[in-house]
Structures are given as structure tokens and as C-alpha cells.
BAMIRO-413075 format. One record per atom (N, C-alpha, C): x negated, y negated, z negated; atom name; residue in three letters. Coordinates in nm, 4 decimals, decimal comma. Layout:
N
> X/Y/Z/CA/ALA
...
***
This chain:
132
> -0,0805/0,1210/0,0000/N/MET
> 0,0000/0,0000/0,0000/CA/MET
> -0,0847/-0,1272/0,0000/C/MET
> -0,1991/-0,1308/-0,0655/N/PRO
> -0,2764/-0,2553/-0,0621/CA/PRO
> -0,3122/-0,3000/0,0807/C/PRO
> -0,3451/-0,2076/0,1687/N/ALA
> -0,3792/-0,2441/0,3068/CA/ALA
> -0,2561/-0,2962/0,3806/C/ALA
> -0,1411/-0,2356/0,3571/N/ILE
> -0,0161/-0,2821/0,4187/CA/ILE
> 0,0172/-0,4216/0,3667/C/ILE
> 0,0083/-0,4396/0,2363/N/GLU
> 0,0384/-0,5699/0,1769/CA/GLU
> -0,0516/-0,6789/0,2345/C/GLU
> -0,1794/-0,6496/0,2484/N/LYS
> -0,2738/-0,7463/0,3031/CA/LYS
> -0,2377/-0,7817/0,4478/C/LYS
> -0,2030/-0,6817/0,5265/N/LEU
> -0,1677/-0,7047/0,6666/CA/LEU
> -0,0394/-0,7859/0,6786/C/LEU
> 0,0622/-0,7518/0,6019/N/VAL
> 0,1892/-0,8251/0,6062/CA/VAL
> 0,1681/-0,9694/0,5595/C/VAL
> 0,0898/-0,9880/0,4556/N/ALA
> 0,0611/-1,1232/0,4063/CA/ALA
> -0,0137/-1,2064/0,5108/C/ALA
> -0,0969/-1,1423/0,5920/N/SER
> -0,1756/-1,2152/0,6919/CA/SER
> -0,0895/-1,2787/0,8007/C/SER
> 0,0337/-1,2307/0,8170/N/VAL
> 0,1260/-1,2896/0,9156/CA/VAL
> 0,2425/-1,3609/0,8468/C/VAL
> 0,2270/-1,3875/0,7158/N/ASP
> 0,3329/-1,4508/0,6366/CA/ASP
> 0,4636/-1,3737/0,6485/C/ASP
> 0,4530/-1,2413/0,6490/N/GLY
> 0,5699/-1,1553/0,6636/CA/GLY
> 0,6466/-1,1360/0,5351/C/GLY
> 0,7528/-1,0598/0,5443/N/ASP
> 0,8414/-1,0317/0,4324/CA/ASP
> 0,7709/-0,9397/0,3322/C/ASP
> 0,7421/-0,9926/0,2146/N/MET
> 0,6730/-0,9175/0,1094/CA/MET
> 0,7711/-0,8682/0,0021/C/MET
> 0,8984/-0,8914/0,0215/N/ASP
> 0,9991/-0,8603/-0,0797/CA/ASP
> 1,0256/-0,7100/-0,0885/C/ASP
> 1,0158/-0,6567/-0,2071/N/LEU
> 1,0504/-0,5171/-0,2369/CA/LEU
> 0,9831/-0,4179/-0,1421/C/LEU
> 0,8535/-0,4319/-0,1215/N/LEU
> 0,7817/-0,3394/-0,0341/CA/LEU
> 0,7831/-0,1992/-0,0933/C/LEU
> 0,8220/-0,1035/-0,0113/N/ASP
> 0,8315/0,0366/-0,0524/CA/ASP
> 0,7620/0,1199/0,0546/C/ASP
> 0,6578/0,1899/0,0170/N/HIS
> 0,5784/0,2655/0,1150/CA/HIS
> 0,6612/0,3637/0,1958/C/HIS
> 0,7702/0,4138/0,1396/N/SER
> 0,8507/0,5133/0,2117/CA/SER
> 0,9280/0,4529/0,3297/C/SER
> 0,9386/0,3208/0,3371/N/GLU
> 1,0104/0,2550/0,4457/CA/GLU
> 0,9204/0,2228/0,5650/C/GLU
> 0,7900/0,2425/0,5497/N/PHE
> 0,6936/0,1965/0,6498/CA/PHE
> 0,6513/0,3019/0,7499/C/PHE
> 0,6231/0,2537/0,8689/N/VAL
> 0,5508/0,3280/0,9719/CA/VAL
> 0,4207/0,2508/0,9906/C/VAL
> 0,3097/0,3232/0,9978/N/VAL
> 0,1812/0,2566/1,0191/CA/VAL
> 0,1103/0,3155/1,1398/C/VAL
> 0,0286/0,2325/1,2019/N/ALA
> -0,0610/0,2772/1,3087/CA/ALA
> -0,2017/0,2701/1,2504/C/ALA
> -0,2751/0,3796/1,2642/N/GLU
> -0,4094/0,3865/1,2078/CA/GLU
> -0,5127/0,4116/1,3167/C/GLU
> -0,6337/0,3623/1,2906/N/SER
> -0,7461/0,3933/1,3791/CA/SER
> -0,7931/0,5349/1,3482/C/SER
> -0,8802/0,5878/1,4318/N/GLU
> -0,9347/0,7215/1,4070/CA/GLU
> -1,0061/0,7280/1,2728/C/GLU
> -1,0598/0,6153/1,2282/N/GLY
> -1,1289/0,6106/1,1007/CA/GLY
> -1,0379/0,5885/0,9811/C/GLY
> -0,9080/0,5741/1,0063/N/GLY
> -0,8114/0,5588/0,8980/CA/GLY
> -0,7760/0,4158/0,8627/C/GLY
> -0,8322/0,3174/0,9334/N/ALA
> -0,7961/0,1779/0,9071/CA/ALA
> -0,6558/0,1504/0,9606/C/ALA
> -0,5775/0,0740/0,8871/N/ILE
> -0,4424/0,0404/0,9304/CA/ILE
> -0,4496/-0,0727/1,0322/C/ILE
> -0,3980/-0,0449/1,1526/N/LEU
> -0,3988/-0,1410/1,2628/CA/LEU
> -0,2703/-0,2215/1,2679/C/LEU
> -0,1620/-0,1629/1,2186/N/GLY
> -0,0334/-0,2299/1,2217/CA/GLY
> 0,0670/-0,1559/1,1364/C/GLY
> 0,1772/-0,2237/1,1058/N/CYS
> 0,2808/-0,1616/1,0236/CA/CYS
> 0,4147/-0,2279/1,0509/C/CYS
> 0,5179/-0,1627/1,0100/N/GLY
> 0,6531/-0,2150/1,0165/CA/GLY
> 0,7423/-0,1277/0,9322/C/GLY
> 0,8544/-0,1802/0,8919/N/ARG
> 0,9449/-0,1007/0,8081/CA/ARG
> 1,0895/-0,1182/0,8476/C/ARG
> 1,1679/-0,0196/0,8103/N/LEU
> 1,3128/-0,0284/0,8187/CA/LEU
> 1,3633/-0,0413/0,6757/C/LEU
> 1,4207/-0,1546/0,6482/N/ARG
> 1,4746/-0,1808/0,5151/CA/ARG
> 1,6233/-0,1467/0,5175/C/ARG
> 1,6654/-0,0477/0,4388/N/PRO
> 1,8051/-0,0032/0,4453/CA/PRO
> 1,9021/-0,0937/0,3688/C/PRO
> 2,0167/-0,1127/0,4278/N/TYR
> 2,1313/-0,1794/0,3673/CA/TYR
> 2,2486/-0,0825/0,3833/C/TYR
> 2,3599/-0,1040/0,3148/N/PRO
> 2,4708/-0,0073/0,3251/CA/PRO
> 2,5215/0,0183/0,4669/C/PRO
> 2,5296/-0,0836/0,5519/N/GLU
> 2,5910/-0,0682/0,6837/CA/GLU
> 2,4927/-0,0794/0,8007/C/GLU
> 2,3661/-0,1069/0,7739/N/PHE
> 2,2683/-0,1303/0,8800/CA/PHE
> 2,1284/-0,1195/0,8215/C/PHE
> 2,0294/-0,1321/0,9065/N/CYS
> 1,8901/-0,1441/0,8629/CA/CYS
> 1,8342/-0,2739/0,9186/C/CYS
> 1,7353/-0,3248/0,8504/N/GLU
> 1,6621/-0,4409/0,8986/CA/GLU
> 1,5203/-0,3974/0,9332/C/GLU
> 1,4745/-0,4338/1,0519/N/MET
> 1,3353/-0,4124/1,0869/CA/MET
> 1,2592/-0,5321/1,0316/C/MET
> 1,1609/-0,5049/0,9469/N/ALA
> 1,0926/-0,6144/0,8773/CA/ALA
> 0,9451/-0,5822/0,8585/C/ALA
> 0,8744/-0,6820/0,8104/N/SER
> 0,7328/-0,6671/0,7732/CA/SER
> 0,6491/-0,6101/0,8866/C/SER
> 0,6838/-0,6453/1,0102/N/LEU
> 0,6079/-0,5994/1,1261/CA/LEU
> 0,4817/-0,6843/1,1382/C/LEU
> 0,3677/-0,6191/1,1380/N/ALA
> 0,2402/-0,6904/1,1464/CA/ALA
> 0,1381/-0,6041/1,2190/C/ALA
> 0,0578/-0,6685/1,3025/N/VAL
> -0,0492/-0,6002/1,3745/CA/VAL
> -0,1775/-0,6780/1,3500/C/VAL
> -0,2845/-0,6062/1,3209/N/ASP
> -0,4151/-0,6688/1,3015/CA/ASP
> -0,4459/-0,7580/1,4212/C/ASP
> -0,4920/-0,8769/1,3932/N/ARG
> -0,5173/-0,9763/1,4982/CA/ARG
> -0,6024/-0,9204/1,6118/C/ARG
> -0,6998/-0,8375/1,5814/N/SER
> -0,7889/-0,7830/1,6849/CA/SER
> -0,7212/-0,6777/1,7722/C/SER
> -0,6036/-0,6303/1,7338/N/ARG
> -0,5339/-0,5254/1,8085/CA/ARG
> -0,4066/-0,5720/1,8767/C/ARG
> -0,3772/-0,6998/1,8681/N/ARG
> -0,2558/-0,7519/1,9318/CA/ARG
> -0,2677/-0,7438/2,0828/C/ARG
> -0,1577/-0,7290/2,1476/N/THR
> -0,1421/-0,7124/2,2933/CA/THR
> -0,1985/-0,5803/2,3426/C/THR
> -0,2251/-0,4874/2,2525/N/GLY
> -0,2782/-0,3573/2,2930/CA/GLY
> -0,1782/-0,2444/2,2798/C/GLY
> -0,0526/-0,2744/2,2515/N/GLY
> 0,0504/-0,1717/2,2424/CA/GLY
> 0,0784/-0,1202/2,1024/C/GLY
> 0,0063/-0,1691/2,0024/N/VAL
> 0,0267/-0,1207/1,8649/CA/VAL
> 0,1659/-0,1585/1,8153/C/VAL
> 0,2038/-0,2845/1,8327/N/GLY
> 0,3363/-0,3286/1,7886/CA/GLY
> 0,4470/-0,2558/1,8612/C/GLY
> 0,4308/-0,2365/1,9904/N/ARG
> 0,5309/-0,1646/2,0705/CA/ARG
> 0,5472/-0,0217/2,0191/C/ARG
> 0,4362/0,0439/1,9869/N/ALA
> 0,4424/0,1816/1,9365/CA/ALA
> 0,5111/0,1881/1,8006/C/ALA
> 0,4850/0,0909/1,7155/N/ILE
> 0,5477/0,0893/1,5834/CA/ILE
> 0,6976/0,0689/1,5965/C/ILE
> 0,7400/-0,0282/1,6770/N/VAL
> 0,8831/-0,0541/1,6951/CA/VAL
> 0,9512/0,0675/1,7568/C/VAL
> 0,8892/0,1286/1,8556/N/THR
> 0,9465/0,2475/1,9188/CA/THR
> 0,9688/0,3575/1,8147/C/THR
> 0,8719/0,3790/1,7297/N/ARG
> 0,8851/0,4834/1,6261/CA/ARG
> 0,9943/0,4469/1,5259/C/ARG
> 0,9999/0,3214/1,4834/N/LEU
> 1,1045/0,2800/1,3893/CA/LEU
> 1,2434/0,3001/1,4491/C/LEU
> 1,2587/0,2716/1,5780/N/LEU
> 1,3886/0,2895/1,6432/CA/LEU
> 1,4288/0,4359/1,6509/C/LEU
> 1,3323/0,5250/1,6536/N/GLU
> 1,3613/0,6687/1,6547/CA/GLU
> 1,4118/0,7182/1,5195/C/GLU
> 1,3839/0,6434/1,4145/N/LEU
> 1,4155/0,6877/1,2780/CA/LEU
> 1,5551/0,6516/1,2303/C/LEU
> 1,6247/0,5634/1,3027/N/TYR
> 1,7562/0,5188/1,2578/CA/TYR
> 1,8464/0,4987/1,3781/C/TYR
> 1,9651/0,5535/1,3729/N/SER
> 2,0537/0,5488/1,4893/CA/SER
> 2,1637/0,4432/1,4793/C/SER
> 2,1700/0,3713/1,3686/N/GLY
> 2,2727/0,2688/1,3531/CA/GLY
> 2,2251/0,1325/1,3985/C/GLY
> 2,3043/0,0308/1,3664/N/ASP
> 2,2692/-0,1064/1,4012/CA/ASP
> 2,1462/-0,1508/1,3235/C/ASP
> 2,0586/-0,2245/1,3927/N/ILE
> 1,9359/-0,2753/1,3320/CA/ILE
> 1,9288/-0,4250/1,3584/C/ILE
> 1,8934/-0,4995/1,2551/N/TYR
> 1,8759/-0,6438/1,2669/CA/TYR
> 1,7292/-0,6781/1,2461/C/TYR
> 1,6890/-0,7902/1,3041/N/VAL
> 1,5558/-0,8441/1,2807/CA/VAL
> 1,5694/-0,9961/1,2730/C/VAL
> 1,4972/-1,0553/1,1803/N/ILE
> 1,4888/-1,2003/1,1689/CA/ILE
> 1,3504/-1,2377/1,2195/C/ILE
> 1,3448/-1,3252/1,3191/N/CYS
> 1,2147/-1,3543/1,3804/CA/CYS
> 1,2064/-1,4970/1,4322/C/CYS
> 1,0840/-1,5398/1,4542/N/GLU
> 1,0578/-1,6711/1,5126/CA/GLU
> 1,0743/-1,6658/1,6640/C/GLU
> 1,0847/-1,7825/1,7234/N/ASP
> 1,1079/-1,7941/1,8681/CA/ASP
> 1,0058/-1,7184/1,9519/C/ASP
> 0,8789/-1,7230/1,9130/N/HIS
> 0,7738/-1,6672/1,9978/CA/HIS
> 0,7775/-1,5146/2,0107/C/HIS
> 0,8603/-1,4462/1,9320/N/VAL
> 0,8704/-1,3000/1,9456/CA/VAL
> 1,0080/-1,2517/1,9909/C/VAL
> 1,0974/-1,3444/2,0257/N/VAL
> 1,2302/-1,3059/2,0751/CA/VAL
> 1,2165/-1,2179/2,1994/C/VAL
> 1,1307/-1,2556/2,2920/N/GLY
> 1,1106/-1,1771/2,4141/CA/GLY
> 1,0612/-1,0370/2,3849/C/GLY
> 0,9723/-1,0238/2,2877/N/PHE
> 0,9207/-0,8921/2,2490/CA/PHE
> 1,0353/-0,8015/2,2044/C/PHE
> 1,1187/-0,8494/2,1139/N/PHE
> 1,2289/-0,7664/2,0637/CA/PHE
> 1,3374/-0,7453/2,1688/C/PHE
> 1,3548/-0,8406/2,2581/N/SER
> 1,4539/-0,8259/2,3657/CA/SER
> 1,4231/-0,7047/2,4528/C/SER
> 1,2953/-0,6741/2,4714/N/ARG
> 1,2567/-0,5582/2,5530/CA/ARG
> 1,3068/-0,4258/2,4962/C/ARG
> 1,3389/-0,4242/2,3687/N/PHE
> 1,3897/-0,3028/2,3051/CA/PHE
> 1,5421/-0,3011/2,2979/C/PHE
> 1,6057/-0,4053/2,3505/N/GLY
> 1,7515/-0,4117/2,3508/CA/GLY
> 1,8109/-0,5022/2,2444/C/GLY
> 1,7282/-0,5657/2,1626/N/PHE
> 1,7791/-0,6599/2,0632/CA/PHE
> 1,8326/-0,7828/2,1349/C/PHE
> 1,9423/-0,8373/2,0813/N/GLN
> 2,0008/-0,9584/2,1357/CA/GLN
> 2,0188/-1,0598/2,0235/C/GLN
> 1,9937/-1,1860/2,0551/N/THR
> 2,0149/-1,2883/1,9528/CA/THR
> 2,1634/-1,2964/1,9215/C/THR
> 2,1915/-1,3264/1,7986/N/THR
> 2,3288/-1,3398/1,7536/CA/THR
> 2,3398/-1,4701/1,6753/C/THR
> 2,4588/-1,5240/1,6678/N/ILE
> 2,4748/-1,6487/1,5931/CA/ILE
> 2,4644/-1,6179/1,4435/C/ILE
> 2,4153/-1,7162/1,3721/N/VAL
> 2,3898/-1,6989/1,2291/CA/VAL
> 2,5166/-1,6593/1,1548/C/VAL
> 2,6310/-1,7118/1,1970/N/ASP
> 2,7574/-1,6793/1,1292/CA/ASP
> 2,7936/-1,5311/1,1400/C/ASP
> 2,7352/-1,4601/1,2365/N/MET
> 2,7632/-1,3178/1,2553/CA/MET
> 2,6632/-1,2284/1,1807/C/MET
> 2,5688/-1,2892/1,1116/N/MET
> 2,4688/-1,2148/1,0369/CA/MET
> 2,5334/-1,1486/0,9144/C/MET
> 2,4961/-1,0246/0,8845/N/PRO
> 2,5497/-0,9611/0,7642/CA/PRO
> 2,5107/-1,0399/0,6389/C/PRO
> 2,5987/-1,0419/0,5415/N/ASN
> 2,5735/-1,1175/0,4191/CA/ASN
> 2,4448/-1,0752/0,3495/C/ASN
> 2,4083/-0,9493/0,3598/N/GLY
> 2,2869/-0,9013/0,2943/CA/GLY
> 2,1601/-0,9683/0,3456/C/GLY
> 2,1611/-1,0154/0,4704/N/LEU
> 2,0437/-1,0809/0,5285/CA/LEU
> 2,0390/-1,2314/0,5018/C/LEU
> 2,1515/-1,2887/0,4615/N/ARG
> 2,1606/-1,4344/0,4479/CA/ARG
> 2,0566/-1,4935/0,3521/C/ARG
> 2,0341/-1,4382/0,2334/N/PRO
> 1,9321/-1,4976/0,1450/CA/PRO
> 1,7924/-1,4985/0,2079/C/PRO
> 1,7563/-1,3927/0,2776/N/LYS
> 1,6255/-1,3881/0,3430/CA/LYS
> 1,6189/-1,4932/0,4530/C/LYS
> 1,7230/-1,5020/0,5355/N/TRP
> 1,7256/-1,5999/0,6431/CA/TRP
> 1,7125/-1,7416/0,5866/C/TRP
> 1,7852/-1,7707/0,4796/N/GLN
> 1,7792/-1,9046/0,4209/CA/GLN
> 1,6402/-1,9352/0,3674/C/GLN
> 1,5751/-1,8383/0,3065/N/TYR
> 1,4404/-1,8587/0,2539/CA/TYR
> 1,3417/-1,8893/0,3667/C/TYR
> 1,3389/-1,8031/0,4696/N/PHE
> 1,2427/-1,8222/0,5778/CA/PHE
> 1,2780/-1,9425/0,6659/C/PHE
> 1,4067/-1,9751/0,6770/N/GLN
> 1,4485/-2,0918/0,7545/CA/GLN
> 1,3872/-2,2184/0,6954/C/GLN
> 1,3685/-2,2214/0,5650/N/SER
> 1,3092/-2,3391/0,5005/CA/SER
> 1,1591/-2,3493/0,5270/C/SER
> 1,0963/-2,2411/0,5756/N/LEU
> 0,9522/-2,2393/0,5980/CA/LEU
> 0,9107/-2,2604/0,7431/C/LEU
> 0,9995/-2,2269/0,8372/N/VAL
> 0,9665/-2,2392/0,9800/CA/VAL
> 1,0722/-2,3256/1,0484/C/VAL
> 1,0347/-2,3812/1,1618/N/SER
> 1,1256/-2,4743/1,2287/CA/SER
> 1,2416/-2,4057/1,3004/C/SER
> 1,2189/-2,2867/1,3509/N/SER
> 1,3246/-2,2186/1,4249/CA/SER
> 1,3210/-2,0691/1,3951/C/SER
> 1,4329/-2,0162/1,3582/N/LEU
> 1,4425/-1,8761/1,3193/CA/LEU
> 1,5623/-1,8139/1,3898/C/LEU
> 1,5469/-1,6900/1,4325/N/ASN
> 1,6509/-1,6189/1,5058/CA/ASN
> 1,6940/-1,4939/1,4313/C/ASN
> 1,8198/-1,4591/1,4490/N/VAL
> 1,8720/-1,3312/1,4025/CA/VAL
> 1,9005/-1,2510/1,5290/C/VAL
> 1,8443/-1,1318/1,5351/N/MET
> 1,8656/-1,0450/1,6508/CA/MET
> 1,9250/-0,9137/1,6031/C/MET
> 2,0045/-0,8528/1,6906/N/ARG
> 2,0736/-0,7286/1,6555/CA/ARG
> 2,0590/-0,6279/1,7690/C/ARG
> 2,0316/-0,5061/1,7306/N/LEU
> 2,0357/-0,3945/1,8247/CA/LEU
> 2,1627/-0,3173/1,7918/C/LEU
> 2,2601/-0,3282/1,8801/N/ASP
> 2,3911/-0,2665/1,8595/CA/ASP
> 2,3872/-0,1251/1,9148/C/ASP
> 2,3724/-0,0269/1,8291/N/ARG
> 2,3617/0,1121/1,8711/CA/ARG
> 2,4961/0,1700/1,9129/C/ARG
> 2,6066/0,1070/1,8757/N/SER
> 2,7387/0,1604/1,9137/CA/SER
> 2,7634/0,1415/2,0636/C/SER
> 2,6885/0,0507/2,1266/N/ARG
> 2,7079/0,0250/2,2699/CA/ARG
> 2,6120/0,1041/2,3564/C/ARG
> 2,5167/0,1710/2,2963/N/VAL
> 2,4203/0,2495/2,3721/CA/VAL
> 2,4850/0,3817/2,4114/C/VAL
> 2,4803/0,4136/2,5393/N/ALA
> 2,5441/0,5366/2,5873/CA/ALA
> 2,4553/0,6557/2,5644/C/ALA
***
């Protein structure tokens, strides 16, 4: 967990209630953690959170592999709260931006906290009920 915590902190990611059992990690052959992400469970959905990739490994497919694996682990609706510069990344997996009023109540406190720290924040949803 210390390596995951350090990586998530390096991108100012969600550090709230980190639980190792929620994480998927990408490791180098030597065992160094290259990236991580988690599915945080809520009663009716999951949130993809704490996604972070070591700066030296970005644009090399690590983040894509982590998201792909996380999507394999849960078949229901998944939400992500993200900044503008990663909307395109999540869109490639089928996530769509949604209006803030449509956000589940469980995500609202997190959105309000991070909204106060960044200029623009998005709520995205992967609606699994529409996937054939």
C-alpha cells in the first residue's frame, strides 16, 4: 500500500478510504508499481478512482491496461470524476459525460471537494445496461 499511496498522491488523486482489495496494479518485471486504479463500491454502482500512472510510463498503455482490467471486474454502471484533460481517455472506453444533477448522491461529497480544488471537473458514466 505505501507504493500505491505514493503514486496516487503524486497525481493529487483520491486518497480517501484506500483499501488494497479494491486496487488493480501494473508492475514492472522487477516488482515496481507502474500504475494503479481502483473500483470503489457503492450500493448501486462502482466508482473508478485513484487511477495513477508513473510519470515515466505515461502514454505507454499502462493506464489503458489498468482501466481495461477494472472494467472486466464489474458489470454494472461505473462512474468516474475527472478533469477535462482525461475526458477523451475515458470516452474511448464508452464513458459519457453526464450532468452533475444526474450524479449519484454518494459521489456528491467527493465531487464538491475536488471541484473546489480544480477549475473544471466532469462526471462520466459507463452505462452497462445499454451495452449489448
